[in-house]
DRENVEX-468713 format. One record per residue (C-alpha): chain; residue number from 1; residue in one letter; z, x, y. Coordinates in nm, 3 decimals. Example, Ala and Ser with C-alpha at 12.3 -4.5 7.8 and 13.67 -1.06 7.14 Angstrom:
BEGIN
+-------+-----+-----+---------+---------+---------+
: chain :   n : res :       w :       u :       v :
+-------+-----+-----+---------+---------+---------+
:     A :   1 :   a :   0.780 :   1.230 :  -0.450 :
:     A :   2 :   s :   0.714 :   1.367 :  -0.106 :
+-------+-----+-----+---------+---------+---------+
This chain:
BEGIN
+-------+-----+-----+---------+---------+---------+
: chain :   n : res :       w :       u :       v :
+-------+-----+-----+---------+---------+---------+
:     A :   1 :   m :   7.923 :  18.527 :   3.959 :
:     A :   2 :   l :   7.582 :  18.646 :   3.924 :
:     A :   3 :   r :   7.487 :  18.948 :   3.764 :
:     A :   4 :   i :   7.086 :  19.071 :   3.806 :
:     A :   5 :   g :   6.900 :  19.411 :   3.694 :
:     A :   6 :   l :   6.717 :  19.602 :   3.904 :
:     A :   7 :   d :   6.479 :  19.817 :   3.747 :
:     A :   8 :   v :   6.486 :  20.070 :   4.031 :
:     A :   9 :   a :   6.250 :  20.283 :   3.879 :
:     A :  10 :   g :   5.959 :  20.008 :   3.880 :
:     A :  11 :   g :   5.621 :  19.990 :   4.097 :
:     A :  12 :   d :   5.424 :  20.215 :   4.271 :
:     A :  13 :   f :   5.697 :  20.314 :   4.553 :
:     A :  14 :   a :   5.994 :  20.358 :   4.353 :
:     A :  15 :   p :   6.262 :  20.479 :   4.438 :
:     A :  16 :   d :   6.226 :  20.386 :   4.828 :
:     A :  17 :   a :   6.106 :  20.033 :   4.834 :
:     A :  18 :   t :   6.338 :  19.935 :   4.530 :
:     A :  19 :   l :   6.636 :  19.993 :   4.670 :
:     A :  20 :   g :   6.538 :  20.008 :   5.023 :
:     A :  21 :   s :   6.539 :  19.610 :   4.929 :
:     A :  22 :   l :   6.877 :  19.609 :   4.897 :
:     A :  23 :   l :   6.943 :  19.657 :   5.225 :
:     A :  24 :   l :   6.738 :  19.322 :   5.291 :
:     A :  25 :   l :   6.925 :  19.164 :   4.995 :
:     A :  26 :   e :   7.322 :  19.202 :   5.168 :
:     A :  27 :   k :   7.320 :  18.890 :   5.304 :
:     A :  28 :   e :   7.167 :  18.727 :   5.081 :
:     A :  29 :   v :   7.324 :  18.793 :   4.777 :
:     A :  30 :   a :   7.703 :  18.958 :   4.869 :
:     A :  31 :   g :   7.938 :  18.742 :   4.706 :
:     A :  32 :   i :   7.766 :  18.545 :   4.522 :
:     A :  33 :   a :   7.597 :  18.828 :   4.258 :
:     A :  34 :   t :   7.566 :  19.146 :   4.196 :
:     A :  35 :   i :   7.205 :  19.408 :   4.160 :
:     A :  36 :   v :   7.271 :  19.600 :   3.837 :
:     A :  37 :   l :   7.090 :  19.910 :   3.867 :
:     A :  38 :   f :   6.947 :  20.075 :   3.669 :
:     A :  39 :   g :   6.773 :  20.425 :   3.725 :
:     A :  40 :   d :   6.838 :  20.765 :   3.770 :
:     A :  41 :   e :   7.282 :  20.747 :   3.889 :
:     A :  42 :   g :   7.232 :  21.095 :   4.101 :
:     A :  43 :   i :   6.930 :  20.916 :   4.318 :
:     A :  44 :   i :   7.120 :  20.566 :   4.365 :
:     A :  45 :   s :   7.483 :  20.712 :   4.417 :
:     A :  46 :   d :   7.277 :  20.939 :   4.723 :
:     A :  47 :   f :   7.091 :  20.627 :   4.865 :
:     A :  48 :   l :   7.462 :  20.389 :   4.822 :
:     A :  49 :   s :   7.671 :  20.708 :   5.001 :
:     A :  50 :   k :   7.447 :  20.620 :   5.270 :
:     A :  51 :   h :   7.475 :  20.248 :   5.296 :
:     A :  52 :   p :   7.840 :  20.224 :   5.169 :
:     A :  53 :   q :   7.855 :  19.853 :   5.235 :
:     A :  54 :   l :   7.612 :  19.842 :   4.967 :
:     A :  55 :   n :   7.875 :  19.931 :   4.691 :
:     A :  56 :   g :   8.052 :  19.573 :   4.737 :
:     A :  57 :   f :   7.774 :  19.366 :   4.582 :
:     A :  58 :   t :   7.620 :  19.662 :   4.411 :
:     A :  59 :   e :   7.685 :  19.846 :   3.955 :
:     A :  60 :   i :   7.454 :  20.151 :   3.878 :
:     A :  61 :   v :   7.326 :  20.217 :   3.474 :
:     A :  62 :   h :   7.253 :  20.599 :   3.491 :
:     A :  63 :   a :   6.851 :  20.584 :   3.310 :
:     A :  64 :   p :   6.692 :  20.847 :   3.383 :
:     A :  65 :   q :   6.429 :  20.810 :   3.230 :
:     A :  66 :   v :   6.096 :  20.684 :   3.428 :
:     A :  67 :   i :   5.788 :  20.462 :   3.245 :
:     A :  68 :   g :   5.504 :  20.546 :   3.472 :
:     A :  69 :   m :   5.218 :  20.243 :   3.531 :
:     A :  70 :   g :   5.000 :  20.380 :   3.398 :
:     A :  71 :   e :   5.157 :  20.430 :   3.031 :
:     A :  72 :   k :   5.043 :  20.320 :   2.660 :
:     A :  73 :   p :   5.269 :  20.076 :   2.724 :
:     A :  74 :   v :   5.440 :  20.036 :   2.295 :
:     A :  75 :   k :   5.413 :  20.362 :   2.363 :
:     A :  76 :   a :   5.634 :  20.438 :   2.648 :
:     A :  77 :   f :   5.919 :  20.130 :   2.497 :
:     A :  78 :   l :   5.960 :  20.313 :   2.179 :
:     A :  79 :   g :   5.918 :  20.666 :   2.356 :
:     A :  80 :   k :   6.168 :  20.624 :   2.602 :
:     A :  81 :   p :   6.493 :  20.453 :   2.461 :
:     A :  82 :   d :   6.735 :  20.579 :   2.816 :
:     A :  83 :   s :   6.358 :  20.485 :   3.021 :
:     A :  84 :   s :   6.527 :  20.177 :   3.329 :
:     A :  85 :   i :   6.301 :  19.911 :   3.149 :
:     A :  86 :   v :   6.443 :  19.977 :   2.844 :
:     A :  87 :   v :   6.810 :  19.986 :   2.917 :
:     A :  88 :   g :   6.779 :  19.700 :   3.165 :
:     A :  89 :   f :   6.619 :  19.493 :   2.856 :
:     A :  90 :   d :   6.919 :  19.582 :   2.639 :
:     A :  91 :   h :   7.124 :  19.486 :   2.898 :
:     A :  92 :   l :   6.991 :  19.108 :   2.875 :
:     A :  93 :   k :   6.949 :  19.088 :   2.526 :
:     A :  94 :   k :   7.389 :  19.150 :   2.543 :
:     A :  95 :   g :   7.396 :  18.909 :   2.773 :
:     A :  96 :   k :   7.537 :  19.162 :   3.016 :
:     A :  97 :   i :   7.287 :  19.082 :   3.287 :
:     A :  98 :   d :   7.191 :  18.715 :   3.334 :
:     A :  99 :   a :   6.826 :  18.831 :   3.480 :
:     A : 100 :   f :   6.591 :  19.169 :   3.479 :
:     A : 101 :   a :   6.342 :  19.191 :   3.739 :
:     A : 102 :   s :   6.133 :  19.505 :   3.711 :
:     A : 103 :   a :   5.761 :  19.540 :   4.020 :
:     A : 104 :   g :   5.701 :  19.869 :   3.704 :
:     A : 105 :   n :   5.467 :  19.889 :   3.419 :
:     A : 106 :   s :   5.396 :  19.457 :   3.348 :
:     A : 107 :   g :   5.284 :  19.580 :   3.057 :
:     A : 108 :   v :   5.523 :  19.762 :   2.879 :
:     A : 109 :   m :   5.770 :  19.422 :   3.086 :
:     A : 110 :   m :   5.597 :  19.238 :   2.822 :
:     A : 111 :   v :   5.726 :  19.437 :   2.493 :
:     A : 112 :   g :   6.072 :  19.437 :   2.596 :
:     A : 113 :   a :   6.039 :  19.012 :   2.664 :
:     A : 114 :   v :   5.837 :  18.981 :   2.365 :
:     A : 115 :   h :   6.012 :  19.216 :   2.089 :
:     A : 116 :   v :   6.381 :  19.256 :   2.243 :
:     A : 117 :   i :   6.435 :  18.894 :   2.372 :
:     A : 118 :   n :   6.205 :  18.713 :   2.180 :
:     A : 119 :   t :   6.038 :  18.419 :   2.239 :
:     A : 120 :   i :   6.189 :  18.100 :   2.208 :
:     A : 121 :   p :   6.172 :  17.921 :   1.894 :
:     A : 122 :   g :   5.822 :  17.654 :   1.845 :
:     A : 123 :   v :   5.665 :  17.868 :   2.176 :
:     A : 124 :   i :   5.354 :  18.019 :   2.072 :
:     A : 125 :   r :   5.322 :  18.208 :   2.384 :
:     A : 126 :   p :   5.487 :  18.298 :   2.612 :
:     A : 127 :   a :   5.351 :  18.262 :   3.008 :
:     A : 128 :   s :   5.384 :  18.435 :   3.373 :
:     A : 129 :   v :   5.321 :  18.171 :   3.664 :
:     A : 130 :   i :   5.245 :  18.199 :   3.994 :
:     A : 131 :   l :   5.372 :  17.896 :   4.308 :
:     A : 132 :   i :   5.044 :  17.851 :   4.558 :
:     A : 133 :   p :   5.131 :  17.665 :   4.826 :
:     A : 134 :   k :   5.020 :  17.267 :   4.861 :
:     A : 135 :   i :   4.899 :  17.220 :   5.207 :
:     A : 136 :   n :   5.153 :  16.920 :   5.282 :
:     A : 137 :   g :   5.391 :  17.140 :   5.175 :
:     A : 138 :   g :   5.618 :  17.240 :   4.843 :
:     A : 139 :   f :   5.451 :  17.445 :   4.611 :
:     A : 140 :   s :   5.213 :  17.373 :   4.305 :
:     A : 141 :   l :   5.284 :  17.616 :   3.934 :
:     A : 142 :   l :   4.979 :  17.778 :   3.817 :
:     A : 143 :   l :   5.025 :  17.951 :   3.444 :
:     A : 144 :   d :   4.910 :  18.180 :   3.268 :
:     A : 145 :   v :   4.782 :  18.418 :   3.566 :
:     A : 146 :   g :   4.770 :  18.703 :   3.278 :
:     A : 147 :   t :   5.023 :  18.710 :   2.993 :
:     A : 148 :   n :   4.771 :  18.544 :   2.768 :
:     A : 149 :   p :   4.374 :  18.622 :   2.861 :
:     A : 150 :   d :   4.221 :  18.485 :   2.529 :
:     A : 151 :   a :   4.494 :  18.201 :   2.487 :
:     A : 152 :   k :   4.374 :  17.923 :   2.194 :
:     A : 153 :   h :   4.392 :  17.576 :   2.265 :
:     A : 154 :   d :   4.739 :  17.474 :   2.108 :
:     A : 155 :   v :   4.836 :  17.769 :   2.384 :
:     A : 156 :   l :   4.758 :  17.574 :   2.700 :
:     A : 157 :   y :   4.857 :  17.218 :   2.496 :
:     A : 158 :   q :   5.189 :  17.337 :   2.544 :
:     A : 159 :   y :   5.172 :  17.568 :   2.844 :
:     A : 160 :   g :   5.116 :  17.202 :   3.006 :
:     A : 161 :   f :   5.457 :  17.109 :   2.863 :
:     A : 162 :   l :   5.652 :  17.477 :   2.945 :
:     A : 163 :   g :   5.505 :  17.455 :   3.279 :
:     A : 164 :   s :   5.700 :  17.091 :   3.315 :
:     A : 165 :   v :   6.043 :  17.192 :   3.170 :
:     A : 166 :   f :   5.928 :  17.524 :   3.471 :
:     A : 167 :   a :   5.839 :  17.268 :   3.768 :
:     A : 168 :   t :   6.108 :  17.023 :   3.686 :
:     A : 169 :   a :   6.431 :  17.309 :   3.615 :
:     A : 170 :   v :   6.332 :  17.533 :   3.935 :
:     A : 171 :   l :   6.058 :  17.345 :   4.139 :
:     A : 172 :   g :   6.362 :  16.957 :   4.119 :
:     A : 173 :   i :   6.032 :  16.751 :   4.079 :
:     A : 174 :   e :   6.053 :  16.472 :   3.867 :
:     A : 175 :   d :   5.791 :  16.373 :   3.643 :
:     A : 176 :   p :   5.629 :  16.684 :   3.722 :
:     A : 177 :   k :   5.223 :  16.609 :   3.653 :
:     A : 178 :   v :   5.023 :  16.848 :   3.470 :
:     A : 179 :   g :   4.652 :  16.931 :   3.486 :
:     A : 180 :   l :   4.442 :  17.124 :   3.326 :
:     A : 181 :   l :   4.156 :  17.344 :   3.531 :
:     A : 182 :   s :   3.762 :  17.289 :   3.482 :
:     A : 183 :   i :   3.460 :  17.301 :   3.666 :
:     A : 184 :   g :   3.513 :  16.880 :   3.730 :
:     A : 185 :   a :   3.736 :  16.603 :   3.720 :
:     A : 186 :   e :   3.507 :  16.430 :   3.451 :
:     A : 187 :   e :   3.677 :  16.459 :   3.067 :
:     A : 188 :   k :   3.360 :  16.668 :   2.893 :
:     A : 189 :   k :   3.397 :  16.909 :   3.148 :
:     A : 190 :   g :   3.448 :  17.281 :   3.146 :
:     A : 191 :   n :   3.394 :  17.606 :   2.826 :
:     A : 192 :   l :   3.488 :  17.524 :   2.493 :
:     A : 193 :   l :   3.869 :  17.619 :   2.592 :
:     A : 194 :   v :   3.894 :  17.306 :   2.811 :
:     A : 195 :   q :   3.742 :  17.118 :   2.614 :
:     A : 196 :   s :   3.921 :  17.155 :   2.271 :
:     A : 197 :   t :   4.241 :  17.105 :   2.496 :
:     A : 198 :   f :   4.177 :  16.842 :   2.680 :
:     A : 199 :   p :   4.230 :  16.566 :   2.412 :
:     A : 200 :   l :   4.501 :  16.743 :   2.328 :
:     A : 201 :   m :   4.632 :  16.703 :   2.671 :
:     A : 202 :   k :   4.536 :  16.391 :   2.695 :
:     A : 203 :   e :   4.706 :  16.220 :   2.361 :
:     A : 204 :   t :   5.060 :  16.403 :   2.489 :
:     A : 205 :   t :   5.368 :  16.204 :   2.533 :
:     A : 206 :   s :   5.567 :  16.517 :   2.629 :
:     A : 207 :   y :   5.467 :  16.519 :   2.971 :
:     A : 208 :   n :   5.304 :  16.346 :   3.277 :
:     A : 209 :   f :   4.922 :  16.489 :   3.189 :
:     A : 210 :   v :   4.674 :  16.368 :   3.522 :
:     A : 211 :   g :   4.335 :  16.562 :   3.333 :
:     A : 212 :   n :   4.136 :  16.849 :   3.497 :
:     A : 213 :   v :   4.149 :  16.967 :   3.786 :
:     A : 214 :   e :   3.961 :  17.206 :   3.976 :
:     A : 215 :   g :   3.996 :  17.500 :   4.188 :
:     A : 216 :   r :   3.979 :  17.356 :   4.518 :
:     A : 217 :   d :   4.265 :  17.144 :   4.395 :
:     A : 218 :   l :   4.511 :  17.386 :   4.317 :
:     A : 219 :   f :   4.612 :  17.366 :   4.751 :
:     A : 220 :   n :   4.680 :  16.929 :   4.728 :
:     A : 221 :   d :   4.896 :  16.704 :   4.529 :
:     A : 222 :   k :   4.647 :  16.614 :   4.281 :
:     A : 223 :   a :   4.868 :  16.826 :   4.012 :
:     A : 224 :   d :   5.229 :  17.003 :   4.023 :
:     A : 225 :   v :   5.126 :  17.222 :   3.720 :
:     A : 226 :   v :   4.782 :  17.341 :   3.688 :
:     A : 227 :   v :   4.744 :  17.528 :   3.337 :
:     A : 228 :   c :   4.446 :  17.795 :   3.289 :
:     A : 229 :   d :   4.391 :  18.072 :   3.066 :
:     A : 230 :   g :   4.564 :  18.398 :   3.188 :
:     A : 231 :   f :   4.231 :  18.562 :   3.235 :
:     A : 232 :   t :   4.126 :  18.274 :   3.472 :
:     A : 233 :   g :   4.444 :  18.236 :   3.633 :
:     A : 234 :   n :   4.482 :  18.638 :   3.729 :
:     A : 235 :   i :   4.157 :  18.606 :   3.885 :
:     A : 236 :   v :   4.223 :  18.268 :   4.095 :
:     A : 237 :   i :   4.607 :  18.471 :   4.233 :
:     A : 238 :   k :   4.388 :  18.802 :   4.308 :
:     A : 239 :   q :   4.104 :  18.621 :   4.506 :
:     A : 240 :   i :   4.362 :  18.395 :   4.661 :
:     A : 241 :   q :   4.602 :  18.752 :   4.730 :
:     A : 242 :   a :   4.285 :  18.897 :   4.913 :
:     A : 243 :   m :   4.154 :  18.606 :   5.091 :
:     A : 244 :   y :   4.453 :  18.677 :   5.238 :
:     A : 245 :   r :   4.466 :  18.994 :   5.318 :
:     A : 246 :   i :   4.119 :  18.938 :   5.453 :
:     A : 247 :   m :   4.247 :  18.644 :   5.697 :
:     A : 248 :   e :   4.550 :  18.885 :   5.816 :
:     A : 249 :   k :   4.328 :  19.147 :   5.950 :
:     A : 250 :   r :   4.136 :  18.929 :   6.100 :
:     A : 251 :   g :   4.395 :  18.699 :   6.247 :
:     A : 252 :   l :   4.363 :  18.396 :   6.118 :
:     A : 253 :   l :   4.697 :  18.304 :   5.971 :
:     A : 254 :   d :   4.912 :  18.039 :   6.101 :
:     A : 255 :   d :   5.251 :  17.890 :   5.936 :
:     A : 256 :   y :   5.056 :  17.725 :   5.561 :
:     A : 257 :   f :   4.845 :  17.995 :   5.515 :
:     A : 258 :   c :   5.139 :  18.301 :   5.611 :
:     A : 259 :   r :   5.333 :  18.144 :   5.265 :
:     A : 260 :   f :   5.050 :  18.314 :   5.082 :
:     A : 261 :   n :   5.216 :  18.664 :   5.138 :
:     A : 262 :   y :   5.331 :  18.760 :   4.804 :
:     A : 263 :   e :   5.546 :  18.928 :   4.925 :
:     A : 264 :   l :   5.801 :  18.606 :   5.019 :
:     A : 265 :   q :   5.750 :  18.501 :   4.563 :
:     A : 266 :   g :   5.872 :  18.846 :   4.492 :
:     A : 267 :   g :   5.742 :  18.837 :   4.164 :
:     A : 268 :   s :   5.581 :  18.608 :   3.895 :
:     A : 269 :   p :   5.898 :  18.461 :   3.639 :
:     A : 270 :   l :   5.780 :  18.535 :   3.219 :
:     A : 271 :   i :   5.861 :  18.198 :   3.029 :
:     A : 272 :   g :   5.876 :  18.078 :   2.754 :
:     A : 273 :   i :   6.067 :  18.359 :   2.606 :
:     A : 274 :   n :   6.475 :  18.419 :   2.493 :
:     A : 275 :   g :   6.605 :  18.557 :   2.854 :
:     A : 276 :   n :   6.525 :  18.581 :   3.238 :
:     A : 277 :   v :   6.276 :  18.819 :   3.350 :
:     A : 278 :   v :   6.038 :  18.791 :   3.705 :
:     A : 279 :   i :   5.766 :  19.075 :   3.680 :
:     A : 280 :   g :   5.663 :  19.175 :   3.984 :
:     A : 281 :   h :   5.381 :  19.386 :   4.137 :
:     A : 282 :   g :   5.318 :  19.761 :   4.138 :
:     A : 283 :   i :   5.230 :  19.752 :   4.506 :
:     A : 284 :   s :   5.627 :  19.583 :   4.620 :
:     A : 285 :   s :   5.775 :  19.620 :   4.916 :
:     A : 286 :   p :   6.139 :  19.616 :   4.973 :
:     A : 287 :   l :   6.076 :  19.298 :   5.120 :
:     A : 288 :   a :   5.849 :  19.209 :   4.777 :
:     A : 289 :   i :   6.123 :  19.379 :   4.560 :
:     A : 290 :   k :   6.402 :  19.166 :   4.773 :
:     A : 291 :   n :   6.273 :  18.816 :   4.690 :
:     A : 292 :   m :   6.182 :  18.898 :   4.321 :
:     A : 293 :   v :   6.542 :  19.000 :   4.315 :
:     A : 294 :   l :   6.630 :  18.637 :   4.457 :
:     A : 295 :   l :   6.379 :  18.469 :   4.229 :
:     A : 296 :   a :   6.504 :  18.652 :   3.940 :
:     A : 297 :   k :   6.842 :  18.513 :   4.134 :
:     A : 298 :   n :   6.775 :  18.124 :   4.123 :
:     A : 299 :   i :   6.591 :  18.154 :   3.781 :
:     A : 300 :   a :   6.881 :  18.226 :   3.671 :
:     A : 301 :   e :   7.077 :  17.966 :   3.843 :
:     A : 302 :   s :   6.842 :  17.666 :   3.728 :
:     A : 303 :   k :   6.944 :  17.844 :   3.397 :
:     A : 304 :   l :   6.533 :  17.779 :   3.282 :
:     A : 305 :   y :   6.537 :  17.953 :   2.953 :
:     A : 306 :   l :   6.827 :  17.733 :   2.801 :
:     A : 307 :   r :   6.635 :  17.446 :   2.971 :
:     A : 308 :   i :   6.380 :  17.526 :   2.763 :
:     A : 309 :   s :   6.494 :  17.572 :   2.486 :
:     A : 310 :   d :   6.648 :  17.243 :   2.452 :
:     A : 311 :   a :   6.350 :  17.085 :   2.536 :
:     A : 312 :   m :   6.152 :  17.238 :   2.280 :
:     A : 313 :   r :   6.335 :  17.050 :   2.023 :
:     A : 314 :   n :   6.193 :  16.753 :   2.127 :
:     A : 315 :   f :   5.845 :  16.924 :   2.186 :
:     A : 316 :   p :   5.601 :  16.838 :   1.868 :
:     A : 317 :   v :   5.429 :  17.090 :   1.640 :
+-------+-----+-----+---------+---------+---------+
């Protein structure tokens, strides 16, 4: 049975949102997975005593220290060894849980992922990914969305490979189409980063590169995986989230646009590291936390990081 770690203290609305998500998870994971709760044992036990039906699929690991959303990542990680994030990563490293999910301080999560779990051999930089609903059904995968704002061409080239493995392992897409986000479809379009990355992707036999794609192509079938630097990707996803909220407030949502609700995805997987890690939004609600945990479960089931590790052995340096 899978064991999914959840940072109870992580997020702007923790612990209410994180503990509240357990009520939504009951029907989804009971008998399938154990949710290992990292946080203050007293607070968690008090909540579970009011909802005894949750005891069957939960387990508590006492981690009383809390890392604030605004704390400096390295200082917080080193200075709070009994925090929910630090203890959670320790359990992940030791194999006591199969995945770890948190809506807490994203910088601290990155420190834990890179310096405790470590990157997969051959991976230059890990990437955070997000799924974008396609008009005709399914999803496109966008990476990076914030982990590496100043990525270089060799990193973007490799992201095409990492994204391709993710699309096959998690989304079930055989031979996914990989595109490079630019300001035009032509080969010579784009900034210096895009122009220097394009030749590497064009010549590769490691994945199915289909050329440059534009912002409007994120929602159609031109590519299954779209690669960009973390600075651009983060702007893109926040623009999409803003448009969703505007349409929601104006009553303009239909079945397709409802799929853009960040709460339905829950978070962003961090790929390229030796473990399964999902980072959620700080503003996550119980629904978002629930889906963050389910995403972590799905990634663990797909054995994503092991498949990337195996694939990297054949990726040209």
